N, C-alpha and C positions, 0 to 999 in steps of 0.2 A: 507466643513467640517471645523469647528472652530479649531484653534490651540490647542494642548494639551501641556501645559507647564509641566516640570518635574524637580524635584530636587532629586538627588541620593547622599546618604552619605555613605561612606565606611570607615572602620578602617582597616588599613594595618599594620600588626605586623611584626617585624623582620627587621626594617630599622635602620641601625647603625648611619646614618647621619641625622636622622629626625629632630633634634633640630637645624640644621644649616639653617639659613634663605635662603641661596643660593639653598639648596636642595628643600625647600618649593616653592620658586619662579620658579625653573626649572621644577618641576612637574606641577605646574599650567600652565606655558607657553606651555609645551609639550601637555597637554590636550587641551588647547585652539587652538593650531596649528592644531591638528588632528581633533578635533570636532569643525569645523568652525562656527557652529551656537550656540556655548556655550555662556551662559551668565557668571555670576560670577563663578569662580572656586576658592575655598578657601582651604588652607592646614593648619591644626593646629597640632603641635606636641603633642604627649603624650608619656609616658614612653615606649620607644622601638618601636615607630611607628608614623604614621601620620593619622589624620582624614581628609579625602578629601571629599569636597562637590562640586558637579557639577550641575549647573542649565542650562536648555535649555528652549527656548521660545516655541518650538514645536518639538515633537518627530517624525513628519512625515519624512520619509515614513513608519516608524515602528508602530506596535501596542504596547500597554502597555506590553504585554507578551514578545515581541521581543526586546524591547529597552534596558532594563537593561542588559540582557546577552550580547548583542552586545557591549555596552559601556564597560562592564567589560572585555570581551575577546579581544577586538580590540583596546581599548583606555587606560583604567586604567592599565591593566596588562603591556602594552607596556611602558607607561610613568614611572611607578615605576621601571621596569627593566632597563630603559634607564638612569634614573636620581638618583637612590638610591643605596647605599651600603648595602648588605645583612648582617644581624646579625643572625648567626645561619645557619640552613640548607636551609631554604626557606622563602619567604615572605608568610604571611597568610592574605588572604583577607576576610573581613567580611562586608556584606551589612547591614548597620545599619538601613537605611530607604530609601524608594522609594515613593515619593509623586507626584501624578499626578493631574493635574487640578488646 
C-alpha cells in the first residue's frame, strides 16, 4: 500500500505565552519527540493562541478517519498542556484543516 502523507493544522486558543519563541519551539519539539515520523512541525502565534501545523509522510497504521483523532488526543493535547500557560479557563482546540494524499 502506498504511503498516505498528511498535514493537520490546528488553532489552539487560550495560550498566554503563545508569542514567546521558546513556547513555539517547545511545542514543536514535543510533537516531534512523541510523533517520531513527523515531518515539519510549525507553530505560528496569533492573538491569544498558536496555529500548529503537523506533517507526516505516512499515516500508517491508521486510516484517515483514525489518524486525526489520535494525533489530537494523544499528541497535540499533551504537547500544549506540557508546554503552554493557560489564559482563561481552558485551551480550545480547533481543527482548521486535514489534508491527506
